[in-house]
C-alpha positions as CSV (number, residue, x, y, z in Angstrom):
1,M,-11.8,-27.9,-73.5
2,E,-12.7,-24.9,-71.1
3,F,-10.9,-25.2,-67.6
4,N,-12.4,-24.2,-64.4
5,E,-10.7,-22.2,-61.6
6,K,-9.7,-25.2,-59.7
7,Q,-8.2,-27.0,-62.5
8,I,-6.3,-24.3,-63.8
9,E,-4.8,-23.9,-60.0
10,I,-4.0,-27.6,-60.3
11,L,-2.3,-27.1,-63.7
12,T,-0.3,-24.2,-62.5
13,V,0.9,-26.2,-59.6
14,A,1.7,-29.1,-61.7
15,E,3.4,-27.1,-64.4
16,K,5.7,-25.6,-61.7
17,L,6.6,-29.0,-60.3
18,F,6.9,-30.7,-63.5
19,A,9.4,-28.0,-64.4
20,D,11.4,-28.1,-61.2
21,E,11.4,-31.8,-60.4
22,G,10.7,-33.4,-63.4
23,F,7.6,-35.4,-64.9
24,D,8.7,-38.5,-63.2
25,G,9.9,-36.7,-60.2
26,T,6.6,-35.4,-59.5
27,S,3.9,-37.4,-57.7
28,V,0.1,-36.8,-57.9
29,R,-0.1,-36.5,-54.2
30,E,2.7,-33.7,-54.0
31,I,0.5,-31.7,-56.6
32,A,-2.7,-32.4,-54.7
33,Q,-1.0,-31.4,-51.4
34,L,0.4,-28.0,-53.0
35,A,-3.0,-27.2,-54.9
36,Q,-4.9,-28.0,-51.5
37,V,-7.1,-30.8,-53.0
38,N,-7.2,-34.7,-52.7
39,V,-5.9,-36.9,-55.0
40,A,-9.3,-38.1,-56.1
41,M,-10.1,-34.9,-57.4
42,I,-7.1,-34.9,-59.5
43,S,-8.3,-38.4,-61.1
44,Y,-11.8,-37.1,-61.6
45,Y,-10.6,-34.0,-63.6
46,F,-7.6,-35.6,-65.5
47,G,-7.7,-39.3,-65.2
48,S,-4.1,-39.7,-64.9
49,K,-0.6,-37.8,-64.4
50,E,0.1,-38.2,-68.3
51,K,-3.5,-36.7,-69.1
52,L,-2.9,-34.0,-66.7
53,L,0.0,-32.9,-68.5
54,E,-1.5,-33.4,-71.8
55,A,-4.3,-31.0,-70.4
56,L,-1.5,-28.6,-69.2
57,V,-0.4,-28.5,-72.9
58,L,-3.5,-27.6,-74.1
59,F,-4.2,-25.0,-71.5
60,R,-1.0,-22.8,-72.1
61,I,-1.5,-23.0,-76.0
62,K,-5.2,-22.5,-76.6
63,S,-5.2,-18.9,-76.7
64,M,-2.3,-18.3,-79.2
65,K,-4.7,-19.2,-82.2
66,L,-7.1,-16.2,-81.1
67,Q,-4.4,-14.0,-80.9
68,L,-2.9,-15.0,-84.5
69,E,-6.5,-14.5,-85.6
70,N,-7.2,-11.1,-84.2
71,L,-3.7,-10.0,-85.6
72,L,-4.4,-11.2,-89.3
73,Q,-7.8,-9.0,-89.2
74,E,-5.9,-6.0,-87.9
75,N,-5.8,-3.0,-90.0
76,S,-2.0,-2.7,-90.4
77,S,0.7,-3.3,-92.9
78,P,2.4,-6.8,-93.2
79,I,5.7,-5.5,-91.5
80,E,3.8,-4.0,-88.5
81,K,1.9,-7.5,-88.2
82,I,5.2,-9.4,-88.5
83,E,6.9,-7.3,-86.0
84,K,3.7,-7.7,-83.4
85,L,3.9,-11.5,-84.3
86,V,7.3,-11.8,-83.2
87,A,6.9,-10.0,-80.1
88,L,3.8,-12.0,-79.5
89,Y,5.8,-15.2,-80.0
90,I,8.4,-14.3,-77.4
91,K,6.4,-12.8,-74.8
92,R,4.4,-16.2,-74.9
93,V,7.4,-18.4,-74.8
94,Y,9.0,-16.4,-72.3
95,S,6.1,-16.3,-70.0
96,N,5.3,-20.2,-70.5
97,R,8.9,-21.6,-70.6
98,C,8.1,-24.0,-67.8
99,I,5.8,-25.8,-70.3
100,Y,8.2,-25.5,-72.9
101,Q,10.9,-26.8,-71.0
102,I,8.6,-29.8,-69.9
103,L,7.9,-30.7,-73.4
104,H,11.1,-30.5,-74.9
105,F,12.2,-33.0,-72.2
106,E,9.4,-35.4,-72.8
107,L,9.6,-35.2,-76.6
108,S,13.1,-35.9,-76.7
109,N,13.6,-38.6,-74.1
110,K,10.1,-40.7,-75.3
111,K,9.9,-42.5,-72.0
112,R,6.0,-42.3,-72.6
113,E,3.7,-41.7,-75.6
114,L,1.7,-38.4,-74.6
115,N,-1.4,-38.0,-76.9
116,L,-0.6,-34.6,-78.1
117,E,-2.9,-34.6,-81.2
118,V,-4.7,-31.6,-80.0
119,F,-1.4,-29.7,-79.7
120,T,-0.2,-31.0,-83.1
121,Q,-3.5,-29.5,-84.3
122,V,-3.3,-26.2,-82.9
123,K,0.3,-25.8,-84.0
124,N,-0.9,-26.7,-87.6
125,D,-3.7,-24.2,-87.3
126,N,-1.2,-21.6,-85.9
127,L,0.8,-22.3,-88.8
128,E,-1.8,-21.6,-91.6
129,L,-2.4,-18.2,-89.8
130,L,1.3,-17.3,-90.2
131,R,1.2,-18.6,-93.8
132,N,-1.8,-16.0,-94.5
133,I,0.0,-13.2,-92.9
134,I,2.9,-13.8,-95.3
135,R,0.8,-14.5,-98.3
136,E,-0.7,-11.1,-97.4
137,G,2.7,-9.2,-97.4
138,Q,3.4,-11.5,-100.8
139,L,0.3,-10.0,-102.5
140,Q,1.3,-6.5,-101.7
141,G,4.9,-7.2,-102.7
142,V,6.5,-6.5,-99.5
143,F,7.7,-9.8,-98.7
144,Q,9.7,-12.0,-101.4
145,Q,7.9,-15.2,-102.7
146,E,10.6,-17.6,-101.7
147,V,10.0,-17.6,-97.8
148,N,10.6,-21.0,-95.8
149,I,7.6,-20.2,-93.6
150,E,7.7,-23.5,-91.8
151,L,11.0,-22.4,-90.3
152,L,10.0,-19.1,-89.1
153,S,8.6,-19.9,-85.8
154,S,11.5,-22.4,-85.5
155,T,13.9,-19.4,-85.8
156,I,12.1,-17.3,-83.4
157,I,11.5,-19.7,-80.4
158,G,14.9,-21.7,-81.2
159,S,16.7,-18.2,-80.8
160,L,15.0,-17.3,-77.6
161,T,15.6,-21.2,-76.2
162,H,19.3,-20.9,-76.8
163,F,19.4,-17.4,-75.3
164,H,17.5,-18.7,-72.1
165,M,19.4,-22.1,-71.9
166,N,22.6,-19.9,-71.4
167,K,21.0,-17.3,-69.2
168,P,24.0,-17.1,-66.7
169,Y,26.4,-16.5,-69.5
170,F,24.3,-13.7,-71.0
171,K,23.4,-12.3,-67.8
172,E,27.3,-11.6,-67.3
173,L,28.0,-10.8,-70.9
174,L,25.2,-8.2,-71.2
175,H,25.6,-7.0,-67.5
176,L,22.0,-8.0,-66.4
177,P,22.4,-8.7,-62.8
178,T,18.8,-9.0,-61.8
179,E,15.9,-11.1,-63.0
180,A,14.0,-7.9,-63.8
181,S,16.9,-6.5,-66.2
182,Y,17.0,-9.8,-67.9
183,E,13.5,-10.0,-68.4
184,H,13.4,-6.4,-69.6
185,Y,16.2,-7.2,-72.0
186,V,14.3,-10.2,-73.6
187,L,11.3,-8.3,-74.2
188,T,12.9,-5.1,-75.5
189,T,16.4,-5.7,-77.2
190,F,16.4,-9.3,-77.8
191,T,12.7,-8.8,-79.2
192,T,13.8,-6.0,-81.7
193,H,16.7,-8.1,-82.6
194,I,14.8,-11.3,-83.8
195,Q,12.1,-8.7,-85.5
196,K,14.9,-7.5,-87.4
197,T,16.1,-11.2,-88.5
198,I,12.6,-12.3,-89.5
199,K,12.3,-9.1,-91.6
200,A,15.4,-9.6,-93.3
201,L,14.5,-13.2,-94.0
202,L,10.9,-12.0,-95.2
203,T,12.1,-9.1,-97.6
204,H,15.8,-9.7,-98.9
205,E,15.9,-11.6,-102.0
206,D,17.8,-15.0,-102.0
207,N,21.1,-14.7,-104.1
């Protein structure tokens, strides 16, 4: 599904409101007011608030597959590809942390059934691309054969989620007084740490 400029504007407003006020705490009227459209336009584009959330999820994840496909085709070593993959995951999750926050809440409280089949399919497609990168390294003898590929993305995203959920603690602990210094740390030092962690999982033989 391709989104036009007005749809993207509505989705962007909805994302911020959902993250700040919760899905239930946000009304379609409030979204319409901030996006400077009428409620009928939102209904025309998305049908319902639930469908708008589903569209928001799709909007935020649809480009990941293309980026992974491009990474797989790069003329670089498996180690370099893994380093770039980790940096890509962290940058995307950090940049789109609002939608991850919304999804975590919606999927954990199970108050409503969302049709996220497309989201699941894209995640499966992305997992297969990750498998292909790992297999390439295994065929070259760079990565060990016994790798739990399914848990690699959870290791990356879970580490970032924990770090961000404890943001006040880490900002004080690591002397990161501003938002800019915190973001810089995430995209540099934290990313390097996770890159080393994932490379260790891929290259060290199990005992």
